Structure formats: C-alpha cells, structure tokens
TIVEXSE-421030 format. One record per atom (N, C-alpha, C): residue in three letters; z, x, y. Coordinates in steps of 0.001 Angstrom, whole numbers, plus 524288, in hexadecimal, padded with zeros to 5 digits. Each point is the difference from the previous one (the first is absolute). Layout:
REM residues N
ALAZXY ...
//
This chain:
REM residues 84
UNKEF12E5B2ED69248 UNK7FC4E7FAE4800C1 UNK7FD4E7FF937FBF0 UNK7FF937FA7C7FF47 UNK7FCFC8004B7FB1A UNK7F9F67FF6980134 UNK7FCAD802BC7FDC7 UNK7F9F980132801FC UNK7FD977FC157FFCF UNK800277FAF77FC4E UNK7FD627FB7D800A7 UNK802297FAE780397 UNK80542801D38027F UNK7FF937FC7A80343 UNK7FF7B8019A80646 UNK800D0806377FFCD UNK802128041E804B2 UNK8046D7FDE2802B8 UNK8031B7FF227FBFA UNK805A57FDAA80111 UNK800547FC468040C UNK7FC9D7FAAF7FF91 UNK8023D7FC938027F UNK7FEA08006F80674 UNK7FE8D804B080220 UNK802D9803488053B UNK7F9407FDA98041B UNK7FBA9800547FB55 UNK7FA30801418043F UNK7FDF87F9947FF2A UNK801307FCC88062A UNK7FD267FA22800AB UNK7FC538028D7FFC4 UNK7FC197FBDA7FCC9 UNK7FB2D7FE2B80130 UNK7FCC3803687F910 UNK80371803C57FE15 UNK7FEAC803737FAC7 UNK803077FE027FC49 UNK7FA477FFEF7FA0F UNK8012D7FE157FC58 UNK7FE8F8044A7FC41 UNK803A8800BF7FBA1 UNK7FD728038A7FC0F UNK7FC9C7FBB97FCA5 UNK7FAB3801F97FE9C UNK7FA5C7FD727FCC5 UNK80053802407F976 UNK803397FE827FB6A UNK7FFC0802F57FC22 UNK7F9807FEF67FEB0 UNK7FD997FD7F80090 UNK7F9ED800457FDC5 UNK7FD84803AC80380 UNK8011680200803CF UNK7FD018037C802D7 UNK8038D8047A7FF89 UNK80341800A07FFCF UNK806798054F800F6 UNK7FE35800A3804C5 UNK8002D7FDF4804C0 UNK8008E80140804E1 UNK8034B7FA78802A2 UNK801D3804948030A UNK802867FA2E803EB UNK7FC837FD6480523 UNK801187FA3D7FFC2 UNK7FA687FCC6803A6 UNK8031F7FE6980521 UNK7FDEF7FFD7803FD UNK800607FE6B804B5 UNK7FCD07FBA180145 UNK803CF7FBD580195 UNK7FD947FA058014C UNK802EF7FD458038C UNK7FE8D7FE64801B8 UNK801F17FD8C805F0 UNK7FFC77FAAC80088 UNK803917FB6580250 UNK7FFEA7F98E8022A UNK7FB7B80331805D3 UNK7FB217FD608016D UNK7FEED7FF18802FC UNK802BE7FABA8036E UNK800BB8017B8052C UNK801A97FA84801FD UNK7FBD07FD07802A1 UNK7FC7F803F380130 UNK7FC217FAC880199 UNK7FD397FD5B7FBB6 UNK7FD6F801317FD6D UNK7FEE07FD0D7FC5C UNK801F87FEFA7FC7F UNK80564800E97FE2B UNK8022B7FD587FC1E UNK7FFFF801D67FA26 UNK7FC3D804498013A UNK7FDC68038A7FA0A UNK8038C803997FF30 UNK7FF8A802277FC5C UNK801A3804997FD4D UNK7FC5F8039B80083 UNK800D68058180150 UNK7FB78802CD8008B UNK8025F805AA7FA66 UNK7FB9D8001C7FEBE UNK801038070E7FC9E UNK7FDA38041A80381 UNK80533801ED7FFC7 UNK7FE50805D580215 UNK7FDF1805087FE18 UNK800D07FE277FBAF UNK7FDF5804887FCB3 UNK80572804517FB5C UNK7FDBF802237FEE4 UNK804C8802567FB4B UNK800C0805AA80225 UNK805AC8016F7FBBA UNK7FFCE805148041E UNK804DE8012B7FAFA UNK7FF458063A7FEF5 UNK803D18045C7FED5 UNK805417FFF08014D UNK801877FE5580333 UNK805457FF2680351 UNK8021F7FC1F8020F UNK805FE7FEBB80029 UNK800517F9688024A UNK80144800038035C UNK80013805DA80417 UNK7FFF18001D80581 UNK7FB157FE6E8016B UNK7FC32802CD7FE46 UNK7FA1D7FFF580119 UNK7FF417FA5F80060 UNK800F57FD077FC4B UNK7FF0E7F9F08002E UNK801507FE0980380 UNK80586800EE800E6 UNK801B27FD07804B6 UNK7FFEC801F0805A3 UNK7FC0D8052B801C8 UNK7FDD0801FC80382 UNK7FCC97FCBA80174 UNK7FDA57FE707FAC8 UNK7FA3B7FD2F802B7 UNK802557FAA27FF84 UNK803D67FC247FE5F UNK8022B7FBAB80233 UNK7FF5E7FEA880547 UNK803EE8058B7FFDA UNK8029F8000780667 UNK7FB937FFE480525 UNK7FA9C804717FED9 UNK7FCDE7FF3D802EE UNK7FCC47FAAC7FFB5 UNK800237FC187FB5A UNK7FC367FBD1800AC UNK804087FCE9803A3 UNK803D6800AC7FEC5 UNK8043B7FC5680438 UNK7FFE97FFC5803CA UNK8024980497803C3 UNK7FE358054E80388 UNK7F9657FBB58037E UNK7FC427FF187FCCE UNK7FA767FF698019C UNK7FFD47FA17800AB UNK802B17FC6C7FA59 UNK800167FB4D803C1 UNK8042F7FF8C803B0 UNK804B3802AB800C8 UNK803AF7FEC980473 UNK7FD9A7FFB3804FC UNK7FC348030080107 UNK7FCC2801B2804A2 UNK7FC7F7FA4280214 UNK7FDD87FD797FA71 UNK7FC6B7FC5A800BA UNK803427FB7B7FFE8 UNK804EA7FED77FD42 UNK804157FB8E802E9 UNK802437FF378054F UNK800648059F8032A UNK802F48001E8049C UNK7FBE97FF1D803EB UNK7FC90800A87FE1A UNK7FACE7FE8A80535 UNK801627FB7980533 UNK802327FBC67FE2E UNK7FFC37FD078029D UNK806C47FE4980107 UNK8030E804E880045 UNK805137FE1C80037 UNK801F6802AE806F9 UNK801947FDCA803AF UNK80001800F580549 UNK804ED8046B7FE4A UNK803CA7FED27FE1C UNK8050D8015480102 UNK7FF92806727FCD1 UNK7FF608045B8040D UNK800FD8051E7FE4D UNK802D5800C47FBC8 UNK8060A7FD928014C UNK803EB8028C7FDD7 UNK800CC7FD6B7F91B UNK7FB057FADD7FE6C UNK7FFE47FEED7FAC6 UNK7FB99803967FD9A UNK7FB498013D8041A UNK7FB43802157FE2E UNK8028B8066A7FD2E UNK8042A801BD802A7 UNK800FE804937FFA7 UNK80431800C97FAB3 UNK801537FAF47FF6D UNK8050C7FE4B7FC00 UNK7FCB28009C7F910 UNK7FA847FC7B8013A UNK7FDC67FDD67FCB8 UNK7FE6C8051F7FD97 UNK7FEA38038C805CF UNK7FB83804E27FCDC UNK8033E805017FE36 UNK8040C7FF9280110 UNK803C3805817FE87 UNK800F37FD7F7FAC5 UNK800837FC167FE81 UNK801057FF887F9E7 UNK7FD0A801E77FDF3 UNK7FD408006280090 UNK7FA698044B7FB9B UNK7FEB18052E800B3 UNK8002C80109805FA UNK7FD678048B802B6 UNK8044B803697FD7F UNK7FDE98051F7FE41 UNK8032A805B17FF1B UNK7F9C8803DA801B4 UNK800CC805647FDEA UNK7FF0E8043380270 UNK7F9B98014D7FDDE UNK7FDCD7FC917FC23 UNK7FC207FDD37FDC6 UNK7FCE87FBFD80229 UNK801E77FDC480494 UNK7FDCC7FC2A80261 UNK7FD6A80351806F4 UNK7FD987FB4680279 UNK7FD568041580340 UNK804EA80096803E4 
//
C-alpha cells in the first residue's frame, strides 16, 4: 500500500504532504458544505472519522422517512462496530 494515498482503499482519507498526515473530510448532505474532520497518522483512522460523521448525518436524514426498510438501508451503509 502506498503510504501517501492509503492505497486508495480508504474513503474520506487523503494524505497531506504539508502536514505529513492523513486528512479526513466529508461532504455534508444537509448543508452541502465540505467538512474537515481532522488529521490522523493512519489512513484507516481517517476513514473511520469519515464513516462516523457520515453515520451521524444519515441519522439526521432518516428522521422524516417512514419506510423502515429505507431507514435501515441508509443507516447500514455507514454503521459499523464504532457506531451506536
């Protein structure tokens, strides 16, 4: 795996040469803004920060959805053992 790119396997993570760390960021579906989530030593840690924020946003987005199957599908996309 290439240290600078994380091998391209970690969504939300990119290597910043100027900082020497992996940056996590994501698009907020509610505001349309890109959010900076922090710098990390490991690309997987940056990816987990991205995934956690996406799960938080998904929980907000599903509040108005009545179909439980749709809610679960959206939440399961980002849920893992680090989420509630």
